[in-house]
C-alpha positions in Angstrom: -17.7 9.3 -9.8 -16.7 7.2 -6.8 -15.3 8.7 -3.6 -11.5 8.5 -3.3 -10.0 6.0 -0.9 -7.7 7.5 1.7 -4.9 5.7 3.6 -7.0 6.0 6.7 -9.8 4.0 5.0 -7.4 1.3 4.1 -5.9 1.2 7.6 -9.5 0.8 9.1 -10.3 -2.1 6.8 -10.6 -5.4 8.7 -9.7 -7.3 5.6 -6.5 -5.4 5.1 -5.7 -5.9 8.8 -6.1 -9.6 8.5 -4.1 -9.8 5.3 -1.2 -7.7 6.8 -1.2 -9.9 10.0 -1.0 -13.0 7.9 1.7 -11.7 5.6 3.7 -10.5 8.6 3.6 -14.0 10.0 4.8 -15.4 6.7 7.6 -12.9 6.4 8.7 -13.5 10.0 8.9 -17.2 9.2 11.2 -16.4 6.3 13.5 -14.3 8.6 12.2 -10.8 7.6 11.0 -8.2 10.0 8.5 -5.3 10.1 6.3 -6.1 7.1 3.2 -4.8 8.8 1.3 -1.5 8.8 4.5 0.6 9.2 6.0 -1.1 6.1 2.8 -0.6 4.1 2.6 3.0 5.1 6.2 3.6 4.0 5.6 1.9 0.6 2.3 3.6 0.0 3.9 7.0 0.7 6.6 6.3 -1.8 4.1 5.1 -4.4 2.2 8.3 -3.9 5.3 10.3 -4.5 6.1 8.4 -7.7 2.5 8.7 -9.0 2.6 12.4 -8.4 5.8 12.7 -10.5 4.4 10.5 -13.2 1.2 12.6 -13.4 3.2 15.8 -13.4 5.3 14.6 -16.4 2.1 13.4 -18.2 3.3 9.8 -18.5 0.6 7.3 -19.3 0.2 4.6 -16.7 -1.8 1.3 -16.6 -2.8 0.1 -13.1 -5.1 -2.7 -14.1 -6.0 -4.9 -17.1 
């Protein structure tokens, strides 16, 4: 079994940092604001809450094909 990936692991990733910086520039050019690490942290926290509820209700989920 592989080790779980924490949010801190993701935040330390150079690839993720570069992708977030690029997407933030794109979003800014479209007139949006704050689509960087803070936004990703908020979204990941909400997804974690939803997944915990789904698991608690024993609902099957598909994350990849």
